[in-house]
N, C-alpha and C positions, 0 to 999 in steps of 0.2 A: 046139575049141569054145569054151575058156574063154578065148582070146587075143582072139576076137570078143567076146565080153563085156566086156572089160577096154578093148576099143577105143571100142566103144559107151559105156562108162562115162566115159572119157576125153573124148569129144565131150560129152557133157552137162554133164561139169565145166567145160569150157572156156565152153559156152554161158552157164550160170550166172556164171561169173568176168567174163566180157565182157560181160554184159548192161550193166553200168553204164556201159562205155566204149565202147557201140554207135557212137556218132556220132564216135569217134576211128578204128573200122574201118570204117565204111560211110559216114562223111559225104563231104562234097564231092569232087569229083574230084581227082587229081592235079595239083599245080601246075606250071609250065612246065620247074622244075626236075627233076620225076619225083618228088616227094615230096608225100605227103598230109600235110594239116595234121594236129597231134597230135605226140605225143612218139615213135612207134616208126614208123620207116620200113619200106618194103619192101626186103627184101635184094637185092642185085644181084651178079650175073648171078643170075637166076632163072629157070629151072633153072640149076643149076651143076654144074661138075665140074672140079677137086676143091675149090676153095674160093670163098667169098664174103663180102663185107661188108654188115653190118647198121648202118644210120643209125638214130641216135637225137637227142631234144632233151632237155635237163634245163632246167627253171626258165624256159622263153620261154612268152608268150603267142602267140595267133595272130595280132597284128596285122602289116602287112607293111610293112617288114621286122618281125620278131621281135624283141620286147623283154624283156630280163630283169625278172623280177618281184619279185625279191628280191637283188640282187647280193651281199650278204654273206653268205648263207646257201649252206651244204653240205649237198646231198641225198644219201640213200643210194640207191644203184642197184646192182642186180643185174641179168644178164642171162643165161639158160639155154637151152640146146636139149634139146627132148625128144622121143622118138620115139612113135609112137600108143598105145606102153603106158603112158605117163606115166612112163618111167624117163629121167631124165637123161642125155643122150647126150656133151653136152659143154659147156663154159663158154667161150665166146668170148675173145678177148683186146683188150684197147683199143688202138686203132691212133693215132698222132699222138705228138707231142713233149710234152713236159712231164714232170710227177713221176709221172703216172699212166699214160703211154703203155707199153704191152706187158705190162700186169697182167691178169690174170685179171678178168673183171668180175663180181666177186662180192663183195657188199658194199662198194663203193668210195664212197668221199665226193667228189661232183662237184660244180663250181660251176655255175651258168648256163652254157649253151653247148650248141654242136652237136658231136655225137660220132660215131664211127666203129667199130665193134667187128669184128674179122675172126675167120673160122674157116677152119680148113684143112682141113676135112671128116673129121677123125679122131675115133675115140671117145677120151673123155676118159682120161687116166693111159696110153694105147697110141698107136702109130703105124699101128695099123690104120684104113683106110679104111672109113667107114660104108656100109651098102648101099643102093641105089637106093631110094628112096622119098619120101614125105610127112614132112615133121619139122615140129615148131611150136617156136616161140622165144618165149619170154616175158620182158619186161622187167618188172621192179617199180621203182617210183621213190616212196621214202618208205613202203614196202608197197601202193601202188596199183598192179595189175596192168595190161598192155597184152599181148595175144597175137597172133602174126601167125602164117602157114606159110610153108614155100619146099618146094621139092623138089630132089632130089639126082637125077641122071639120069647114068647110066653107058653 
């Protein structure tokens, strides 16, 4: 019973956190590339087993094509994956070349651009695969949170 209350508390906390960014979560339909406007995209594939990718953007506006609002600025970025009990399950790694590629997405300093994080479906610090179910991923850019959900199906 205690876990049910914890899960309800987590959902209520997410509602409070995402209230200010509801337009990024519920806003206009996805674009032709499959991405919604806003910094946090939907992971793909979804549902997934055993690995997924999470697209996100940093410092770009909603113009078509997106334009960097301040090219000289480095943004503090963190991306974490949580279970329904608000426990950190994993920290994905940044994909791609450059100095930041392959690093955990925790307190990174990133310039404007489009990025993709990779998660292999394992628990943080182990090689054990996570259980099937719903997980949440939370992106923070300069302290501002964006949340989305994903489904692990085995």
